C-alpha positions in Angstrom: -24.5 49.7 -39.4 -21.3 47.8 -40.6 -22.1 44.5 -41.9 -19.7 41.6 -42.4 -20.4 38.8 -44.5 -18.4 35.7 -43.6 -18.1 32.4 -45.6 -16.4 29.6 -46.7 -14.3 30.3 -49.7 -15.6 33.1 -52.0 -19.4 32.8 -51.2 -19.6 36.0 -49.3 -17.6 37.9 -51.7 -19.7 36.7 -54.7 -23.0 37.4 -52.9 -22.0 40.8 -52.1 -21.2 41.2 -55.7 -24.6 40.1 -56.6 -26.3 42.5 -54.1 -24.4 45.4 -55.5 -25.6 44.4 -59.0 -29.2 45.0 -57.7 -28.5 47.7 -55.3 -25.2 49.6 -56.2 -22.3 50.1 -54.3 -22.7 49.1 -50.6 -20.1 50.9 -48.6 -20.9 49.5 -45.2 -20.7 46.1 -46.2 -17.5 43.7 -46.2 -17.1 40.3 -47.4 -14.4 37.8 -46.0 -14.0 34.2 -47.0 -12.3 31.4 -45.5 -9.6 30.2 -48.0 -8.4 26.7 -48.5 -4.9 27.8 -47.4 -6.2 29.5 -44.3 -6.9 28.2 -40.9 -9.3 29.7 -38.2 -6.6 31.8 -36.7 -5.8 33.6 -39.9 -9.5 34.2 -40.5 -10.0 35.5 -37.0 -7.1 37.9 -37.4 -8.7 39.4 -40.5 -12.0 39.7 -38.8 -10.5 41.2 -35.8 -8.7 43.8 -37.9 -11.9 44.7 -39.7 -14.0 44.9 -36.5 -11.3 47.1 -34.7 -10.8 49.4 -37.7 -14.6 50.2 -38.1 -15.6 53.4 -36.4 -19.3 52.1 -36.4 -20.3 50.6 -33.1 -23.4 48.8 -34.5 -21.8 45.7 -36.1 -23.5 42.7 -37.8 -21.6 39.6 -39.2 -23.8 37.3 -41.1 -22.1 33.7 -41.7 -22.9 31.1 -44.2 -23.4 28.1 -42.1 -23.6 27.5 -38.2 -20.9 25.3 -36.8 -18.4 25.9 -39.5 -15.1 27.8 -39.1 -16.4 31.3 -40.2 -19.3 30.8 -37.5 -16.9 29.7 -34.8 -14.6 32.8 -35.5 -17.7 35.0 -35.7 -18.8 33.5 -32.1 -15.3 34.1 -30.6 -15.6 37.6 -31.7 -18.8 37.9 -29.7 -16.9 37.3 -26.6 -14.7 40.3 -27.3 -17.4 42.6 -28.5 -20.6 42.2 -26.5 -22.6 44.5 -28.7 -21.7 42.5 -32.0 -24.8 40.7 -33.5 -24.2 37.3 -35.5 -26.8 35.7 -37.7 -26.4 32.5 -39.6 -27.7 31.6 -43.1 -26.3 34.2 -45.5 -28.6 34.7 -48.4 -29.4 37.5 -50.8 -32.8 38.4 -49.4 -31.2 39.1 -46.1 -28.8 41.6 -47.6 -31.7 43.2 -49.5 -33.7 43.5 -46.2 -30.9 45.3 -44.3 -30.4 47.8 -47.1 -34.1 48.4 -47.6 -34.7 49.0 -43.8 -31.6 51.1 -43.6 -33.0 53.4 -46.8 -36.1 53.8 -44.7 -34.3 55.3 -41.8 -34.8 52.0 -39.6 -32.3 49.9 -37.9 -33.1 46.3 -39.1 -33.7 43.9 -36.2 -32.1 40.4 -36.2 -35.7 39.0 -36.6 -36.5 41.0 -39.4 -33.4 40.0 -41.3 -33.8 36.4 -40.4 -37.4 36.6 -41.6 -36.6 38.0 -44.9 -34.1 35.2 -45.4 -36.5 32.6 -44.4 -39.2 34.1 -46.8 -36.9 33.8 -49.7 -36.6 30.1 -49.5 -39.8 28.5 -51.0 -40.9 25.9 -53.4 -41.5 28.2 -56.4 -43.9 25.7 -58.2 -46.1 25.3 -54.9 -46.1 29.2 -54.5 -47.2 29.6 -58.1 -50.0 27.1 -57.8 -51.2 28.8 -54.6 -51.2 32.2 -56.5 -53.2 30.7 -59.5 -55.6 28.9 -56.9 -56.3 32.7 -55.1 -56.7 34.4 -58.6 -59.2 31.5 -59.4 -61.0 32.0 -56.1 -61.4 35.9 -56.9 -63.1 35.5 -60.2 
């Protein structure tokens, strides 16, 4: 599966670097960011070249924010590529889930990727308190 991370600014590039710090080189991931000097057409051209140059028919784009220029570009690419999957809400747990599922020989579903991203967002104090309460119940 070819994965394209698409964002405003350098967010996609930096989150990919973070993922690679944890997991090692991720050859099937590419990060592109809309730069302040660019408009939607320039970003769309870069994304189109990337999609067209990939030999993998299974392509996924994860954008940072629904409704922004990167997501609008990705949505326009869906019209030209009916099998292209697009998800929004880019975060590190989503990337980890894709890699983990792939290492297990499975094709990650959209729902699994989204669920991993959602589970990565939580109130840490509340989670710690719940964990402590559960430990107290077991004693």
